[in-house]
N, C-alpha and C positions, 0 to 999 in steps of 0.2 A: 950822478945819483941810482944807483941800479934800482929797478922796485919789479915785485914780484906779486902778480893777484892770482886767488884763489875764491872760491863759491863763498867764503867767509871771511872776509880781513884783509888787511896787507901787508906785507912785509917789503921795506926800501932799507938800502945799505950807503949808509953817510961817505962820505971821502973818507972819514976816519977807518974806515972797515969796521965801524959798527953797526949793527943792522936795529932798526926800531922797527915794533910792530903797531898796525892800529886796529881798529875795527868797529864795528857802527853800532851804538848805543843806541838801544831800541825804543827807549824812553825820546830821545831828543831830535833822533837820528843824523846828529854829528859824527863823525869821525873823531874814534879816541882814543889818545896815544898809549901806549905803555908808561907805567911812572920812570922805567927806566929803558936804557938799550940794553942790546944784549950782545956778544964777543961771536956769535955765530946764526946763520940761519936757522939753523937746527934748533938752537933755543929759543929764536923768536916762535918760529913757527909751534912751540911745544905750549909757549906761552897762551898763544890765541888759542888751541887747544884746551887749553886749560880754562879760560875765558870763555869759552863758546858753554863748554859745559856747566860752569858756576851760572851762568847768565838763562840756562832751558831751566836748571835747577829753583832758579833762583835765589839765591845766595851770592850771586857777588857784588864788589862796593863797588862804591865810586871813585875811581883813580885817581880820577883830577881833585876833588876832594883830600884826596887821603895825604896831600900835600899840603895842606894847610895845618896852622900850626895850633897845638891843644888852646891857646890860648882866645882862636876862635870861641870855643864853647863854653868858656867863663863867664861871658856877661849872660848867656842863657839859663845857667845854671845858678847864677846868682839871681837872677828873677821869679827863682823858683824857690827860693827859700826866703821872701820877704815876708811872709805870714809866720815863720818861726819867730820863738822870742829871743829876746834883744843879744844877749850872750852867746847863742846859737850862731847867728849872722856873725858876732866879732869873730867865735873863734874860727867858723870854717872861712870867713876872710884874710884871716893872719895865716892860717893855713897854707891858702891859695898865695900869698903875698910874700912871706919868708920862706916857706920850705919847697911849692908844687913848682911855681911860677918859674922860678932861678933856675931851674933843675932841666923842667920841659917843658915851659909855656911859649917857647918858640922853636921847639920840636916840632915837626910834620906829625902829626899822629899816626901816618902808617909807621911810623917809623921807630918808635915805641917798644921796646923787645921787653919779655917777663925779664929777661935775664939784665935792663936797665932797670929795672923798676927793684931788682932784687942789690944792685948795685947801690942805691939811693935808698933803700933800707937800710943800708949797710953802713954805710954813710953815716946816716943820721941817727946809727944806734952808738956808734964811735963819739959821736958829737954829744954825747948826752942828752939826743932830744928821751923825756919821759916816757912812759907806755903809753899812757892816755894821750897825748900828743899824736905819738906815730900811729894811734890808731884814728885818731878823729884828719890826720890830714892822707890814711891812706884811704876810710873812708870819702873824703872829698874827690880826691886822684881819679879812685874809684867809680863816681856817682859822675863829673865831669864827662870820662870815656867811653859810659852810657849813651851818653846820646849822642857821640858822632858812633859806637854802635848803632843805637835806633835808628839812626839816618844813613847806614850803610856804606859808611866810609871804613871801617875795620870791619876783620871778621870775627876777634874774639877781643876781649878785655883782659891788656898784659897785666892789671894789676887783680885779675884771676886767679892769673896761673902763674903767680909769685912763688918763690918757697923757700923764701929766708923766714924762718921762724920768729915770730916777737919774743923781746924776754917776756919771762912770768911777771908775773904780777906779785908784788910783796906783800906777802899776805903780814896784815899789821891787824892786831887784837886791839879793838878800840874800847874804852872806857862805858862802864855798864854802871849808872848808880843807883845806890840803892834810897828811897826814901828820905833816910837819917844826910844821906852825902847831898841831894836834891836841898833840903833844908839850910844845910848849911853852905852849898855854893849860892841859894838867895841868899842868906844871911851877913854873908859877904860883899852885895851889895850895896853901895850907896843912897840910891833914889829908889822907893815904891815902888816906880813905874819898873823897874827890872829888875826887882824880886818877883814883881808878878810874873813878868815876859818870862823869867826861869821859871817858875811854875809851871805854866802855862805851855810850854815848850814840852819842861817834863812830861806832865799828867795827860795832854791833849794830843803830843806827838804830832801835832802841824809843824811845819818848815819854816824855818827863820825866815823867809821871804813873805812866808804866807802868814806870817803872826806882825811882821812889820806893816804886811798893808790890811790888816785888820783893821774894819770900822765898827763903832757905835751900835751903827745900822744895823751890822751881822749879827752884833749877839745879844740872843733875847734870856735874859736872868731868869725872867720867873718861869721858863720850860728848861731853863742849866741848858742851854744848848746855842752853837755859833753855827752860820754859814758860811766857809771856807768856799770863797770864789774867786779872789784873784792873788795876786802874788807881785812883790817887788826887787824888782834887782839893781845895782848898783856898780856899773862897770864902768870904769875908767872915767869917774868922774859926773857919768849922764846915767841921773834915774828914770826905770823901764819899767812902767806897771802895765800887768798883761796877768791873762789868765794863770792857772795853777799849773805846774807843769806838766800833769796828765791831760789839764784841758777839760776838765772835769769839776763840777761846783759837787762837794760833799756836806753832810751836818755831821757836826762832833757834839758827841754831849760832855758835860764840865760835870768833875765830880764838887760836891759841897762843897768842901774846903776852900778850892778854886773862885766858885759862883761867889763866897762869902766875901773874898777879897778883892773883886770886881767889883759887888755892890760899891763897896764903899769907895771906888774912884769911877767910876758911872757916870759919862758926860758924852760931848756929842764930838764927830769926827773922828782922828784914827785912835782906835786902843795906845795906841804908844810911839806919841809921834814926836818930835824933837823938840825943843824950846821953844821953838817959833809956831810949832802947830803944822810944819810939814813932816816929812817922810826920815825915819831915819836912816842915815848912810853903816850901812851893815860894819861896811870897815873901820869905818871911824868907832863904833859902837864896840865893836871887839875890841879894837887897841886900848880904847880909854876907858870901858864899864869893863868886858867880861875877862880878858885876859890877867888884870889886875886883881879882878875878885873870884878868880879860879889860881891863883899862886895864892892867895893871902887863905885860900881854904884848901893848900893843899893838894888840890886836883889838876889831873893832866887832863882836862876833856875841853871837846869843840862844843860850840853851841846844836849843829848836828847829831853829837852824841847822844843829846837829849832825846831824839827821836829814836834810836835803837831804844834807849834806857823805859822808852813808853810802852814799848811793845814787848820786851820782856816783860813789863812789869804787867800789862793786862795778861801775858800769859800764862804769870804765874797767878796772876787772879783766878784764871780756870775759861779763860777767851779762848775762842776754836780761831787756827791761823786763818780761816777767813772771814771772820770776826776785827780778828788786825788789819787784815789787810783792807777791808773796807774803811775802818779806824782812821788807817794813815793814808788814805788814797793811792798803796799799790795798783797797778793794772793785773797782777797776778800773783800769787799766794808764794810762788818760786822767790820770785824779789822778796818778801816776808819773811820765808825760812833760812834763804840764804845770805842776806844781808842785814837785815832788823832785829830777827828775833836770837839776839844774842845769851848769852849764859851769865848769870850776875855772881860775882866772888858768896864762895859759901851756898852758891844752889844746890852743890854734891849732896854735902853735909846734911839740907835740908830733906832732900831726896831717901838720903840713908836711914834719917830720924823718920819720915812717914814708910819706910818700907820695916822699918819696926813696928810700929803700930799696927801693920797689917798681920805683920808675924805673931803678934804676941794676943790676936783677935781666932788666932787658930786653937782644936781642941788641945789636950796637952799629948797624944799619941801623935801630935804631927810637928809636935816641938825640936827643932833643932836639937840631937843628941840625946834622943830617945831609944832604946835600942829597935834595927831591923826586924821585924818578923821571924824572917829566917834566922837571925841569931838567939832569937830568945826557943827559938826549938833546940839548937845546939849548947845551950848551954846545959851544964849537968842539974 
């Protein structure tokens, strides 16, 4: 086995005719071989020169760790999300188990290229994976690879260099109910508990999970306010109770009509319990109560649409976007504007009528149809 030495690193020739390059790791003081062999001594020397430059610049990667599979970094990432919401953790775990691990779990991280990621995305699109699942899956893969990047095992994150464009989100116009339609939907509910829940969702704008976690101890009917600090989730048969979506506590003022109804049902424990006093399971309630009532009322509407309904009603009532943001518990006003501040049917006619009223306040010469001063001068 031929071997040559230089001032930095060494190159040796194997019986096969290929060359191996090795260098001294400045941290461990041990000789580290290149992750692959070379067809010529020149190529091995060139790799050593590049490695020396990377070490001097502080951009060198751990070549031995680069042969570790991506799955080695998953447990570390999994531990980092333990404080996330139950549904979030379940979604990330499913993304890893079903879509990431089968493709890249056993692949050495240094061998995952941007083109590999592009091919993977294209395959998922062809398989009918939804846009939301694509975004979630890519996010998990990128963050797991970021751990390898942080450990200086790879120089770049291949997910950050992908070129495949994700399918555009299909914009679907969601329902926005008028107060009359809200009452029609509530009236279609068989139980008073459910009628009150519909009105609470529409007139307070709380999320369905926040409403199902609400306790009477958090409601002050004399002050007409309730404090939202918890949310409940039902995922795969497991009830999970935790903080709100934004991890923030907020106080919501209730309209008089809703306060009067809630006063008649004031009790202890949960405001909207199941028959045994425990948490309502959203999936069961949606199937057994909401869907039949919405159909009977002739409305294609989801419980979450009442949150958008509340936002639009508040804006119609003169609230600023900032007011609505705080009322609904959004992190920023852009979420309020882009997603929840929808336009109710007939709103354009209402605005036109308001413009007519403003125009009618003008003095007669300014009314549309009066001759322009220049026209009056040229007339005989």
